[in-house]
N, C-alpha and C positions, 0 to 999 in steps of 0.2 A: 771435160768441159767443152761446150760447144757455143759458138757465137751465132750461128745462123739456124741451127736445128732447134726445134721445140722439144725439150726433154722434161721429164718430171724433175722435181726439185728434191730428190731424195739422196741423202748421204748413205752409202753402203760401205761397210767395212767387212771384208771376207776373211775368215779365219779358218783354222784347221778343224774346229769343232762347231762352227756356226757362223752366222751373219748378224751384224748389228745394222739396223735400218732406222734412219731418222728422217721423217717427211718434213719438207720445208725447213731444213736445218738452220738456215740463216735466221729464221724467226720461230724456232721450235717452241719457245715459251712466249710467243707473241712479242711485239715490239715494246709493250708496256709491262711485261712480266706475266707470270702465270705458270702453268704446268706444261712441260714438254714431255713427249713420250718417245722412248727408245724401244723398238721392237727387237727382241733377241730371238732369232730363228735358228732352231737346231733340229735338222731333219724336218719332220712334219709338225713339230711342236713350236708354237710361237708364244712367248711370254712378253709382257710389257713392263718396262721400268719407267716410273714417273719421276721426273726431275722438276722440282719447284724452284723458280727464280722470280722473286717479286720485284726486282729492280728493272728499270727501263733499260732496254738493250744498249743504248749508246753511253749509259753512265759508266760502263766499264772502261771505255776509251777516255772519257772525261777524267775519271779518277786516275788513270795511268798518266795522263798528261800532267795533272796536278802533282802527282808523286815525283815524276821526272823533273819538272821545273823546280820543285822544292828542294830536290837533291842537286840542283845545278846542272842537270843533263838536258840536252835539247832533243834527244830521241829516246825511244823506249829501250829498256834492257830486254834480253831474251826472257821469255819467249815472244815478246813484242816484236813488231817489225821495225827494222832499222831503215834509215833513209836509203841505204844502198839496196836493200831488198825491195823497197817500194819502187825505186827507179828501175830495178831489174824487171819487176812485174810489168811496169808500164812499157818497157821495151819489148817484152814478149807480146803483150796485147797489141802494140803498134805493129809488130811484125806479122801477127796473125791477121790483123785487119788489112794490112797492105797486101798480103798473100791472097786474101779473099776479095780484094778490090773495094773494100768498104771505107769510105771517107765521109766526113761530116762537113756541112757547109762552113762551120766555124773554122775549119782547118784550111780552107782554100785561101788563095791570095786575094780573092775579091772580098769586099766589105760584107760582113754578115749583118743582117738586120736583127737587132735585139728588141 
């Protein structure tokens, strides 16, 4: 992951017999649903696996929130992200940004215009 460098948005999983590659993995099936493609690369041979998902991307999170609340929980069960994991990620991002000297106007002590 990089905060300042422009990189392609491809997820790659390297294994002992090949590589899985998913371009634009956050939106592999588009935001509103569709077909995503996983490239399976084995040596000089590439095959494609199509995965159809007709639901809107964020409906997964919406459904998880509804299930959690209906069960009396205020955070997701695994494999969903807990509050602690979310706060931990924010702390890592804050540390990276601090190390890179990256700050946003809204974070300053001066009034930010909205």
